[in-house]
N, C-alpha and C positions, 0 to 999 in steps of 0.2 A: 202072121197076121192076121190076128178074125178081122171080120165083118164091120166091128164096130172101128176098128183101128184104121181100113182100108178108106169109111164113109169118111172120115177125120181128117185126111190125108186130102181125100176128096174137096171138103171144103172148103179145107188151106190151099189148094192148088183154086180154085174157084175165087177164090174170096182175093187171092194175091191177082190173083189175072181183071177182076172187077178194078183194082186200085188202078193195077197199072194201066187201062185198057182207057179206064177215066180221066189220066192222065196225057195220055195219048192221042185222048176225044177221038174214040175208038170204039168199033163193038166190043164186047169180050171176044165176039171168034172169030175175030182179025188179027186175035196177039198170038202168033208162034211161040211153040217153046223157045225155040232153035233164035226166036229171034233177039235181037240184042236192044236196049235202049235206046240206041240212038239209030237204029231200025228203023225203030215207031215214033220216032220223032221226038222225043225223050231227053230236054236238054238238062243240064244241072241243076240250075232250080228246081225244074218236074221229078229227077231224080229224090233232091232233100224233097220234096214234097210228098214224096212215092214213099219216102222210109217215114217219116213222119205215121202218114195216115197205116201204116205197116204193125210201126208200133203200135197205133191208139186200138188197130184194130183186134189185135194176138195179146195186148195187153204185154210185151215184152220191148226190150230192149236191141237194140242192132248197132250191135260193131262197126260203126259204118263213121270215118270224118270225112266230111266234106270239099275241107279246104285241101284234103290227099285222097282223095281216094283208092289212087294206083295201093296206095302203103296200109289199107286199111284191110279187115282180116275176115269181109263178110266180101263173097263172092258174087256182083252184076255182073257177067261175062255174058249170059243169057236170061231169060226168064225162066226156063228149067233149073241153072245156076240159086236164084236169089227163088225160086219156090221149094227148094231143097236143104237151102241156107234157113228158110221161116220154119223149114218143119222140125230142124236141127233146135232152133234158138227154143220153137217150144219146149219139146219133149228138154230141153236141158233146163229152161226159166221156171216154167211151169214140174216139171219133174224133181225138184227141190222138196223137202220138207220144210214146215213153216214156213215156208214163203220169202221171197230175196228182198 
């Protein structure tokens, strides 16, 4: 992977952590990669707000069902899992020719 790709992934991680930190009313430096949203004090409403903010920030659609989060195709088990999922969605949704 070239340095531009690595820089983009760091930007995604930083932005996602910033969004999660805002919902948790924490400093980004207090958000651990292995933390769950529950660990950070984010409830179901905060989760939905985080997903909306992430969708808006990255111009993507997250396959998440707030009514049945356990049935969603999007892994929210940890901050790292969320970041990895966002990176994958960005590659899938912005990699398409002609847009979505």
